[in-house]
C-alpha positions as CSV (number, residue, x, y, z in Angstrom):
1,X,-105.2,-46.5,71.2
2,X,-107.1,-47.3,68.0
3,X,-109.3,-50.2,67.1
4,X,-108.4,-51.8,63.8
5,X,-111.4,-52.4,61.5
6,X,-110.5,-51.8,57.9
7,X,-111.1,-54.8,55.6
8,X,-109.1,-53.0,52.9
9,X,-106.1,-53.2,55.2
10,X,-106.9,-56.6,56.9
11,X,-109.0,-58.6,54.4
12,X,-108.9,-61.9,56.3
13,X,-111.7,-61.7,59.0
14,X,-110.0,-64.4,61.1
15,X,-106.8,-62.6,61.3
16,X,-108.5,-59.2,61.9
17,X,-110.3,-60.8,64.9
18,X,-107.0,-62.1,66.3
19,X,-105.5,-58.6,65.8
20,X,-108.4,-57.0,67.6
21,X,-108.1,-59.4,70.5
22,X,-104.3,-58.8,70.8
23,X,-104.9,-55.0,70.7
24,X,-107.4,-55.5,73.5
25,X,-104.9,-57.5,75.5
26,X,-102.5,-54.5,75.3
27,X,-105.2,-52.0,76.3
28,X,-106.4,-54.1,79.2
29,X,-102.9,-54.6,80.5
30,X,-102.1,-50.9,80.4
31,X,-105.4,-50.1,82.0
32,X,-104.2,-51.9,85.1
33,X,-101.7,-49.0,85.6
34,X,-103.3,-45.9,83.9
35,X,-106.5,-44.8,82.1
36,X,-106.8,-46.0,78.5
37,X,-109.0,-44.6,75.7
38,X,-109.8,-46.8,72.6
39,X,-110.8,-44.9,69.5
40,X,-113.4,-46.5,67.1
41,X,-116.5,-45.7,65.2
42,X,-119.5,-46.2,67.4
43,X,-120.9,-49.1,65.3
44,X,-118.0,-51.3,66.5
45,X,-118.5,-50.7,70.2
46,X,-120.7,-53.7,71.0
47,X,-118.3,-56.2,69.4
48,X,-115.2,-54.5,70.9
49,X,-116.6,-54.5,74.4
50,X,-116.5,-58.3,74.3
51,X,-112.7,-58.0,74.5
52,X,-112.1,-54.7,76.2
53,X,-112.2,-54.5,80.0
54,X,-114.0,-51.9,82.1
55,X,-110.8,-49.9,82.5
56,X,-110.8,-49.0,78.8
57,X,-113.0,-46.0,77.8
58,X,-114.3,-46.0,74.2
59,X,-114.5,-42.8,72.2
60,X,-116.5,-42.4,69.0
61,X,-113.7,-41.4,66.7
62,X,-113.5,-43.5,63.4
63,X,-110.3,-45.4,62.7
64,X,-108.9,-47.7,60.0
65,X,-106.0,-49.4,61.7
66,X,-104.4,-49.6,65.1
67,X,-101.2,-47.5,64.8
68,X,-102.0,-44.7,67.2
69,X,-98.3,-43.8,67.6
70,X,-98.3,-42.7,63.9
71,X,-101.8,-41.4,63.2
72,X,-102.8,-40.4,66.7
73,X,-102.3,-37.1,68.5
74,X,-98.7,-36.1,69.4
75,X,-99.3,-34.1,72.6
76,X,-97.1,-31.2,73.6
77,X,-97.1,-29.2,76.8
78,X,-95.8,-25.7,77.7
79,X,-94.4,-24.2,80.8
80,X,-97.9,-23.3,82.0
81,X,-98.9,-27.0,81.8
82,X,-101.2,-26.2,78.8
83,X,-101.6,-29.1,76.4
84,X,-101.9,-28.9,72.6
85,X,-101.6,-31.4,69.8
86,X,-98.6,-31.0,67.4
87,X,-100.1,-32.3,64.2
88,X,-97.7,-34.3,62.1
89,X,-99.6,-34.9,58.8
90,X,-100.2,-38.6,58.5
91,X,-100.4,-39.9,54.9
92,X,-100.4,-43.7,55.4
93,X,-96.6,-44.0,55.4
94,X,-96.2,-42.4,52.0
95,X,-99.7,-43.4,50.7
96,X,-98.9,-47.1,51.1
97,X,-102.1,-47.8,53.1
98,X,-105.7,-46.5,53.2
99,X,-106.0,-43.8,55.9
100,X,-109.2,-41.8,55.3
101,X,-110.1,-42.0,59.0
102,X,-106.6,-42.4,60.5
103,X,-105.5,-39.2,58.7
104,X,-108.1,-37.3,60.9
105,X,-107.6,-39.0,64.2
106,X,-105.3,-36.4,65.7
107,X,-107.5,-33.4,65.0
108,X,-110.6,-35.2,66.1
109,X,-109.1,-36.1,69.4
110,X,-108.0,-32.5,69.9
111,X,-111.5,-31.4,69.1
112,X,-113.0,-33.7,71.6
113,X,-110.6,-32.6,74.3
114,X,-111.1,-28.9,73.4
115,X,-107.3,-28.2,72.9
116,X,-105.6,-26.4,70.1
117,X,-103.8,-28.1,67.2
118,X,-100.4,-26.8,66.1
119,X,-99.5,-27.8,62.5
120,X,-95.9,-29.1,62.6
121,X,-95.6,-28.5,58.9
122,X,-94.2,-31.9,58.1
123,X,-95.6,-35.2,56.8
124,X,-94.7,-38.3,58.7
125,X,-95.3,-40.3,61.8
126,X,-94.4,-39.8,65.5
127,X,-93.1,-43.4,65.6
128,X,-90.3,-42.2,63.3
129,X,-88.8,-40.0,66.0
130,X,-87.5,-40.5,69.5
131,X,-87.2,-37.6,72.0
132,X,-85.3,-37.6,75.3
133,X,-87.3,-34.8,77.0
134,X,-84.2,-32.6,77.3
135,X,-83.8,-31.3,73.8
136,X,-82.5,-34.2,71.8
137,X,-84.2,-36.1,68.9
138,X,-83.0,-39.2,67.0
139,X,-84.5,-40.4,63.8
140,X,-83.9,-42.4,60.6
141,X,-83.7,-40.1,57.7
142,X,-85.3,-42.7,55.5
143,X,-88.7,-42.2,57.1
144,X,-88.7,-38.4,57.0
145,X,-86.5,-37.1,54.2
146,X,-88.4,-39.1,51.6
147,X,-90.4,-37.9,48.6
148,X,-93.4,-40.1,49.7
149,X,-93.7,-38.0,52.8
150,X,-92.2,-34.6,52.3
151,X,-90.2,-33.0,49.4
152,X,-88.6,-30.4,51.6
153,X,-84.8,-30.6,52.2
154,X,-83.6,-32.2,55.4
155,X,-82.7,-29.0,57.1
156,X,-86.2,-27.7,56.7
157,X,-87.8,-30.9,58.0
158,X,-85.3,-30.9,60.9
159,X,-86.1,-27.3,61.9
160,X,-89.9,-28.0,61.9
161,X,-89.5,-31.2,64.0
162,X,-87.3,-29.4,66.5
163,X,-89.8,-26.6,66.8
164,X,-92.8,-28.9,67.0
165,X,-91.3,-31.1,69.8
166,X,-89.5,-28.2,71.6
167,X,-86.1,-29.7,71.0
168,X,-82.7,-28.3,70.1
169,X,-80.7,-31.1,68.5
170,X,-81.5,-33.7,65.9
171,X,-79.3,-36.8,65.4
172,X,-79.9,-38.5,62.0
173,X,-79.1,-42.0,60.9
174,X,-79.6,-43.1,57.3
175,X,-82.1,-46.0,57.8
176,X,-83.5,-47.9,54.9
177,X,-86.1,-46.7,52.3
178,X,-88.7,-49.0,50.9
179,X,-87.8,-52.2,52.9
180,X,-90.9,-52.0,55.1
181,X,-94.1,-49.9,55.2
182,X,-92.6,-47.3,57.6
183,X,-89.3,-46.9,55.8
184,X,-87.6,-48.0,59.0
185,X,-89.0,-46.2,62.1
186,X,-86.4,-45.6,64.8
187,X,-88.7,-46.9,67.5
188,X,-88.2,-50.5,66.4
189,X,-84.4,-50.2,66.8
190,X,-83.4,-47.6,69.4
191,X,-85.2,-45.8,72.2
192,X,-84.3,-43.3,74.9
193,X,-84.7,-44.9,78.4
194,X,-83.8,-41.6,80.0
195,X,-81.8,-38.5,78.9
196,X,-78.3,-39.7,78.1
197,X,-79.2,-43.4,77.7
198,X,-80.3,-45.4,74.7
199,X,-81.4,-49.0,74.4
200,X,-80.8,-50.6,71.0
201,X,-81.6,-54.1,69.7
202,X,-78.9,-55.7,67.6
203,X,-78.2,-59.1,65.9
204,X,-75.1,-61.0,67.2
205,X,-72.8,-59.5,64.5
206,X,-73.0,-57.4,61.4
207,X,-74.1,-59.2,58.2
208,X,-73.2,-57.4,55.0
209,X,-75.8,-59.5,53.2
210,X,-78.6,-58.2,55.4
211,X,-79.5,-54.5,54.9
212,X,-81.4,-54.4,58.3
213,X,-78.2,-55.6,60.0
214,X,-76.0,-53.1,58.1
215,X,-78.4,-50.2,58.9
216,X,-78.7,-51.2,62.6
217,X,-75.0,-51.2,63.2
218,X,-74.6,-48.0,61.2
219,X,-77.1,-46.3,63.5
220,X,-75.2,-47.8,66.5
221,X,-71.9,-46.3,65.3
222,X,-73.5,-42.9,64.7
223,X,-75.0,-42.9,68.2
224,X,-71.7,-43.9,69.7
225,X,-70.0,-40.9,68.1
226,X,-72.8,-38.4,68.9
227,X,-73.6,-36.2,71.8
228,X,-77.0,-34.9,73.0
229,X,-78.3,-31.4,73.3
230,X,-76.5,-31.1,76.7
231,X,-73.2,-32.2,75.3
232,X,-73.3,-35.7,76.9
233,X,-72.1,-38.9,75.2
234,X,-74.7,-41.7,75.2
235,X,-74.7,-44.7,77.5
236,X,-75.8,-47.3,75.0
237,X,-77.4,-50.5,76.3
238,X,-77.7,-53.4,73.8
239,X,-80.4,-56.1,73.8
240,X,-80.2,-59.2,71.5
241,X,-82.4,-59.8,68.6
242,X,-84.7,-62.9,69.0
243,X,-84.1,-65.7,66.6
244,X,-86.3,-68.6,67.6
245,X,-89.6,-66.7,67.3
246,X,-93.1,-68.2,67.0
247,X,-93.6,-66.3,63.8
248,X,-90.9,-66.7,61.1
249,X,-92.1,-64.6,58.2
250,X,-89.6,-62.1,56.9
251,X,-91.7,-59.0,57.6
252,X,-92.5,-60.0,61.2
253,X,-91.4,-57.2,63.6
254,X,-89.8,-58.7,66.7
255,X,-88.6,-55.7,68.7
256,X,-88.0,-55.8,72.4
257,X,-87.4,-52.0,72.4
258,X,-90.8,-51.3,71.0
259,X,-92.3,-51.2,74.5
260,X,-94.8,-48.8,76.1
261,X,-93.8,-47.0,79.3
262,X,-96.8,-46.4,81.5
263,X,-97.3,-45.3,85.1
264,X,-95.5,-47.9,87.1
265,X,-94.8,-50.5,84.3
266,X,-93.1,-51.3,81.1
267,X,-95.3,-53.3,78.7
268,X,-93.1,-55.1,76.3
269,X,-93.3,-58.1,73.9
270,X,-92.0,-61.6,74.2
271,X,-91.6,-63.8,71.0
272,X,-91.1,-67.3,72.2
273,X,-87.3,-67.3,72.2
274,X,-86.7,-68.3,75.8
275,X,-83.1,-67.1,76.0
276,X,-83.5,-63.7,74.4
277,X,-87.0,-63.1,76.0
278,X,-85.3,-63.6,79.4
279,X,-82.4,-61.4,78.6
280,X,-84.6,-58.6,77.3
281,X,-86.8,-58.7,80.3
282,X,-83.8,-58.6,82.7
283,X,-82.3,-55.7,80.8
284,X,-85.6,-53.7,81.0
285,X,-85.9,-54.4,84.7
286,X,-82.3,-53.1,85.2
287,X,-83.1,-50.0,83.2
288,X,-86.5,-49.4,84.9
289,X,-86.0,-50.8,88.5
290,X,-89.0,-48.9,89.9
291,X,-91.4,-50.3,87.3
292,X,-93.1,-53.7,86.8
293,X,-92.0,-55.4,83.6
294,X,-95.0,-57.0,81.9
295,X,-94.4,-59.0,78.7
296,X,-97.1,-60.1,76.3
297,X,-97.5,-62.3,73.2
298,X,-98.5,-59.7,70.6
299,X,-97.6,-61.7,67.5
300,X,-100.5,-60.5,65.4
301,X,-99.3,-56.9,65.8
302,X,-95.8,-58.0,64.8
303,X,-97.2,-59.7,61.7
304,X,-98.7,-56.4,60.6
305,X,-95.4,-54.5,61.0
306,X,-95.3,-53.0,64.4
307,X,-95.3,-53.5,68.2
308,X,-96.7,-52.2,71.4
309,X,-95.2,-48.7,71.2
310,X,-96.5,-48.4,67.7
311,X,-100.0,-49.2,68.9
312,X,-100.1,-46.6,71.7
313,X,-99.7,-42.9,72.2
314,X,-99.4,-41.3,75.7
315,X,-101.2,-38.2,76.8
316,X,-99.7,-36.0,79.6
317,X,-101.8,-35.1,82.6
318,X,-102.7,-31.4,82.8
């Protein structure tokens, strides 16, 4: 995980403090189940330690913001259990945000771990792609085939992503360009829960006046018609979109599917909508019966455009 510190990105010191505390809540919760490393420049250590528990290790790697899913290291592993970092070049979601430190996080982590870096040859973010672990990737084209990331044609980007993640088949949905900073990352809408199964968050019904609704149902229909790398149709599980949220701003991200799967638990968000919070929790428990479902109030993270999955990046054991 990454400690957010940039006043260029978060100019309000009160909000930045709330964001840091929420980030610490996520880290401390995950640390109850598996080791957690928080990246930050050493000068922030003393203030961060007020919020971080003893189960969170701090590494002196400078950061700007907290989005480790996008700027952090994407780990890959071969048949000999050797780990490397597949470097997807992070450019601040199409140069929309300062990233002088975040743009170097992945390589600095690899250097500290003493593992090789494999350049994927693409510009983008790992939060913009979902992998099932058995050869299938899903993504919104809007966050990859986009001149603010990469000017190569889609087939070139697809080939490089498949090679970088050791996959065989890509399923593209259009997504939306320019509506949010990420150009609509797939991990706020649809995730693999296991090979052959996808969880997707949807409003009650399509609304032609709402581009997010149109895009979400478009992705749903494409996934319904698709098959994975093994030739299987997808079992698609729907969860409702929350409506009575504590935060009501138009750019607030309220995604139940943007959870983090750790050893023994699913760490997900709740938003204050009692009905949908309960439904989402029950659905996650059904999909992950052997894991504890832990839900957190992470509203400050949602206000900055992401969720728990966006703020984390898993590292495989050797």
